[in-house]
C-alpha positions as CSV (number, residue, x, y, z in Angstrom):
1,M,21.0,7.0,-30.6
2,S,18.7,8.8,-28.3
3,V,17.7,7.4,-25.1
4,Q,14.2,7.7,-24.2
5,T,13.5,8.1,-20.4
6,T,10.1,7.3,-18.6
7,K,9.2,8.8,-15.3
8,R,8.9,6.1,-12.6
9,R,5.5,6.3,-10.7
10,L,5.6,6.0,-7.0
11,S,4.3,2.7,-5.6
12,P,2.7,1.6,-2.4
13,A,5.9,0.4,-1.3
14,N,7.6,3.6,-1.8
15,I,4.9,5.3,0.4
16,L,5.5,2.7,3.1
17,S,9.3,3.3,2.9
18,L,8.9,6.8,3.7
19,K,8.0,6.2,7.3
20,G,10.7,8.0,9.4
21,E,12.4,9.4,6.3
22,R,10.3,12.5,5.6
23,P,6.5,13.7,5.6
24,I,4.4,12.2,3.2
25,V,2.3,14.5,1.0
26,S,-1.3,13.7,-0.3
27,L,-4.3,15.2,-1.7
28,T,-7.7,14.0,-3.3
29,A,-8.3,14.2,-7.0
30,Y,-11.3,13.6,-9.3
31,T,-10.6,15.0,-12.5
32,T,-7.8,15.0,-15.3
33,P,-7.1,18.8,-15.4
34,I,-6.8,19.1,-11.7
35,T,-4.8,16.0,-11.3
36,R,-2.2,17.3,-13.8
37,L,-1.8,20.3,-11.6
38,L,-1.5,18.2,-8.4
39,D,0.5,15.2,-9.6
40,P,4.0,16.9,-9.7
41,H,4.0,18.0,-6.0
42,V,2.6,15.1,-4.1
43,D,3.4,11.6,-3.2
44,F,0.1,9.9,-3.6
45,L,-3.3,11.0,-4.9
46,L,-6.5,9.7,-3.4
47,V,-9.6,9.4,-5.5
48,G,-11.9,10.0,-2.5
49,D,-15.3,8.9,-2.2
50,S,-15.6,12.6,-0.8
51,L,-16.3,13.3,-4.5
52,G,-20.0,12.6,-3.6
53,M,-20.2,15.6,-1.7
54,V,-17.7,17.8,-3.4
55,L,-18.7,17.0,-7.0
56,Y,-22.1,15.7,-6.8
57,G,-23.8,17.7,-4.0
58,L,-24.6,14.7,-1.8
59,D,-25.0,15.1,1.9
60,T,-22.8,12.2,2.8
61,T,-20.5,9.6,0.9
62,V,-22.9,6.8,1.3
63,G,-24.7,7.2,-2.0
64,V,-21.4,7.1,-4.0
65,T,-21.3,3.9,-6.2
66,L,-18.3,1.6,-7.5
67,D,-19.1,2.8,-11.1
68,M,-18.5,6.3,-10.0
69,M,-15.3,5.6,-8.3
70,I,-14.0,3.8,-11.4
71,A,-14.9,6.5,-13.8
72,H,-13.1,9.3,-11.6
73,G,-10.3,6.7,-11.1
74,Q,-9.8,6.6,-14.8
75,A,-10.0,10.4,-15.1
76,V,-7.1,10.7,-12.6
77,M,-4.8,8.2,-14.1
78,R,-5.1,9.9,-17.4
79,G,-3.7,13.1,-15.6
80,S,-1.0,11.5,-13.4
81,E,2.4,10.3,-14.3
82,R,4.4,10.4,-11.1
83,A,2.0,10.1,-8.1
84,C,0.9,6.8,-6.6
85,V,-2.9,6.6,-7.2
86,V,-5.3,5.2,-4.7
87,V,-9.0,4.6,-5.3
88,D,-11.5,4.6,-2.6
89,L,-13.8,1.4,-2.4
90,P,-17.5,3.1,-1.7
91,F,-19.9,1.9,0.9
92,G,-21.4,-1.3,0.2
93,S,-18.7,-2.6,-2.2
94,Y,-16.6,-4.3,0.4
95,Q,-18.3,-4.8,3.8
96,E,-20.2,-7.8,2.8
97,S,-17.4,-10.3,2.7
98,K,-13.8,-10.4,1.9
99,E,-14.6,-12.1,-1.4
100,Q,-16.9,-9.2,-2.2
101,A,-14.1,-6.7,-1.4
102,F,-11.7,-8.7,-3.5
103,R,-14.1,-8.6,-6.5
104,S,-14.8,-4.9,-6.0
105,A,-10.9,-3.9,-5.5
106,A,-9.9,-6.0,-8.5
107,R,-12.3,-4.4,-10.8
108,V,-11.1,-1.1,-9.6
109,L,-7.4,-1.9,-10.5
110,K,-8.1,-3.6,-13.7
111,E,-10.4,-0.9,-15.0
112,T,-8.4,2.2,-13.9
113,G,-4.7,1.1,-13.5
114,C,-4.4,2.5,-10.2
115,S,-1.9,1.2,-7.7
116,A,-4.0,0.6,-4.4
117,V,-7.4,0.8,-3.0
118,K,-8.5,2.4,0.3
119,L,-11.2,1.0,2.8
120,E,-12.4,2.1,5.9
121,G,-12.7,0.1,9.0
122,G,-10.8,-1.3,12.0
123,A,-10.4,-4.6,13.6
124,E,-13.5,-5.7,11.9
125,M,-12.0,-5.2,8.5
126,A,-8.5,-6.7,9.3
127,E,-9.4,-10.0,7.9
128,T,-10.5,-8.4,4.7
129,V,-7.4,-6.2,4.4
130,D,-5.1,-9.4,4.8
131,F,-7.1,-11.3,2.2
132,L,-6.7,-8.5,-0.3
133,V,-2.9,-7.8,0.5
134,S,-2.0,-11.5,0.3
135,R,-3.7,-11.8,-3.0
136,G,-1.8,-8.8,-4.5
137,I,-3.9,-5.7,-3.8
138,P,-2.2,-3.0,-1.8
139,V,-4.5,-1.4,0.8
140,L,-4.6,2.0,2.4
141,G,-6.4,1.7,5.7
142,H,-8.7,4.3,7.3
143,V,-9.4,4.5,10.9
144,G,-10.6,7.0,13.6
145,L,-13.7,9.1,12.1
146,M,-14.9,7.1,9.3
147,P,-17.4,8.9,7.1
148,Q,-19.1,5.9,5.7
149,L,-20.4,5.0,9.2
150,V,-22.0,8.5,9.6
151,N,-25.5,7.0,9.8
152,T,-24.6,5.0,12.8
153,T,-22.1,7.3,14.5
154,G,-24.4,10.3,14.8
155,G,-22.6,12.6,12.4
156,Y,-19.3,13.9,11.6
157,R,-17.3,14.5,15.1
158,S,-13.7,14.0,16.4
159,V,-13.0,10.9,18.0
160,G,-10.8,9.8,20.9
161,R,-12.3,12.0,23.7
162,N,-12.9,9.1,26.2
163,E,-11.1,5.9,27.2
164,K,-13.6,3.7,25.2
165,E,-12.9,5.6,22.0
166,V,-9.1,5.7,22.7
167,A,-9.0,2.0,23.2
168,K,-11.0,1.3,19.9
169,I,-8.8,3.5,17.8
170,R,-5.7,1.7,19.2
171,R,-7.2,-1.5,18.5
172,D,-8.2,-0.6,15.2
173,A,-4.9,1.0,13.9
174,K,-2.9,-2.1,15.2
175,A,-5.3,-4.6,13.4
176,I,-5.1,-2.8,10.3
177,D,-1.2,-2.4,10.5
178,D,-0.8,-6.2,11.4
179,A,-3.1,-7.0,8.3
180,G,-0.4,-5.4,5.9
181,A,-1.8,-2.0,5.0
182,F,1.0,0.1,3.5
183,A,-0.2,3.3,5.0
184,I,-3.2,4.3,7.5
185,V,-5.4,7.6,7.3
186,V,-6.2,8.7,10.6
187,E,-9.0,11.0,10.7
188,G,-10.7,13.2,13.0
189,T,-8.9,11.9,15.9
190,V,-7.5,13.9,19.0
191,E,-4.0,15.0,18.5
192,P,-2.5,13.0,21.5
193,V,-4.0,9.6,20.2
194,A,-3.0,10.2,16.6
195,R,0.5,11.0,17.9
196,E,0.8,7.9,19.9
197,I,-0.5,5.4,17.3
198,T,1.9,7.0,14.8
199,A,4.8,6.2,16.9
200,T,3.8,2.5,17.4
201,L,2.7,1.4,13.9
202,R,4.8,-0.2,11.2
203,S,3.0,1.6,8.5
204,P,2.9,5.4,8.0
205,T,0.0,7.4,9.2
206,I,-1.7,10.0,7.1
207,G,-3.4,12.5,9.0
208,I,-6.6,14.7,8.4
209,G,-7.8,16.5,11.4
210,A,-5.3,14.3,13.6
211,S,-1.8,15.5,14.3
212,P,1.3,17.2,12.9
213,A,3.2,14.3,14.1
214,C,1.4,11.9,11.6
215,D,3.8,10.5,8.9
216,G,2.1,12.5,6.3
217,Q,-1.1,14.7,5.6
218,I,-4.0,14.6,3.3
219,L,-6.7,17.4,2.5
220,V,-9.6,17.4,0.1
221,S,-8.0,19.5,-2.6
222,D,-11.3,21.4,-3.1
223,D,-11.0,22.3,0.5
224,M,-7.4,23.4,0.4
225,L,-8.0,25.4,-2.8
226,G,-11.0,27.2,-1.1
227,I,-13.4,26.1,-3.9
228,F,-15.7,24.0,-1.7
229,N,-17.4,26.4,0.8
230,D,-20.4,24.6,2.0
231,F,-18.7,24.2,5.3
232,K,-15.0,24.5,6.5
233,P,-13.7,21.9,9.1
234,R,-11.4,23.0,11.8
235,F,-8.5,20.9,10.3
236,V,-8.8,22.7,7.0
237,K,-6.5,25.4,5.7
238,H,-7.3,27.3,2.7
239,F,-4.1,27.8,0.7
240,A,-5.9,29.7,-1.9
241,E,-9.3,31.4,-2.1
242,L,-10.3,30.3,-5.6
243,A,-14.3,30.4,-5.0
244,P,-14.6,34.3,-5.3
245,A,-11.9,34.5,-8.3
246,I,-14.1,32.0,-10.1
247,S,-17.5,33.9,-9.1
248,K,-15.9,37.1,-10.2
249,A,-14.8,35.6,-13.6
250,V,-18.3,34.4,-14.2
251,E,-19.8,37.6,-13.4
252,D,-17.5,39.5,-15.9
253,Y,-18.3,36.8,-18.7
254,A,-21.9,37.3,-18.2
255,K,-21.8,41.0,-18.4
256,E,-19.8,41.0,-21.4
257,V,-22.0,38.5,-23.2
258,K,-25.0,40.8,-22.2
259,A,-23.3,43.9,-23.4
260,R,-22.1,42.1,-26.7
261,T,-18.6,43.0,-26.0
262,F,-17.7,39.3,-26.0
263,P,-17.0,37.7,-28.3
264,G,-15.2,40.3,-30.2
265,I,-14.3,39.9,-33.9
266,E,-10.7,38.6,-32.6
267,H,-12.5,35.6,-31.2
268,T,-14.3,34.5,-34.3
269,F,-13.4,32.7,-37.5
270,Q,-13.3,34.9,-40.8
271,V,-13.5,34.0,-44.4
272,K,-10.3,34.7,-46.4
273,H,-10.8,36.3,-49.7
């Protein structure tokens, strides 16, 4: 008798348990083919609302809708077998009330099959995080630089450069930790502050433009792969330069089509006599 084994997907509880054990590896994902390439190597995949800028050409993430997040969450789940998959709640889908947040999060979990949702916010969102977690919805928190608040914070800039900002980040991180988040993204935060809160929180911190001391790291996959080149934040490292290779491939394709050297006979279907 043959024994069929199935791969066990990592859960939010698994991610939480990695604090103090080893660094947590994460990347964003938006499509099925790319997810299949990322999935074997990461602990969790974030279907980030960064897709608004990376895939849709928006200036900010504010224009992303819940339907967009669900569609891409479904695509990522089709390509993932192992990683814990987390889907962002977009701007306007959870800030109104904890009940609105639950409805949005429940819809995301039901329609995508993902394991958790992520939302931005500190002390003001702690009650909402607690409300979701106590009702069976794992939450990935997000403090420091919060892209959904770009219109009120005056743009994308690092935070924690004065005592007022430091006190807010400390307060926000502790509030979301106490509310039960299984991990917390710390974005665009000066290194000593990110290091400090990592040492004090129960839940693991996931750094992006934060500190090497964070419990894990995340990057936008298109940034890491050198595909998205509209701008390059200080905290991004290109582990590949795929944009020039893609451009060159398209250039070669166009030349061959114009010269009628592609397609060749070997690329066509022939009638057998």
